[in-house]
Residue, then its C-alpha position, 0 to 999 in steps of 0.5 A: m641355162s646354156y645351150s648345151t644344158v637344154p635338152g636336145g639344144v646341140v643335138l637338134p640342130l646337128a641332127a637337122m642338119q644331117q637329116l636334111y642332107g642325107y634327105e636331100h640327097h637320097v632323093v635327087g639319087g632316087a630320081i636320077l636313078a628312076r629316070n635312068l631305069l624307066t628311059s633305058d631301051s632295055f627297060k622301056d622295050g621299044s614302048a614310049i614312057k614318061f617319066a614324072m615325079p610326083w613331088p607333092e607326095v615326095i615333099a610330104i613324106v620327106s617332111i613327115a619323116f624329118v618330123f619324126s626323125l627330129l623327135m625320135t632325136w629329141w626324146p633320148s637327148r632329153g632323158a640324157s640331159r636329166v642324168p648328172v654328168a657325175e652320176a653318168l661318169r660313175y655308172e658302171 
């Protein structure tokens, strides 16, 4: 059985890389935006606001989202890998 015929064999590593890239950039971008908003003078109106990231919660949410997104990538690719190529090309 070749690597490309394994259900999700090619799709899952590519999806995982794209998802990790997206999560990394969204978490970093969201943290920068939140810090900038919370520490700006127009937001805090003279009061002292301390910015702190809840890293355990962020890591838990990103991990759960990553697992579910891989599952939702694997499920359709598993079904698509069971369809013969000739039959898929003939379908109209």
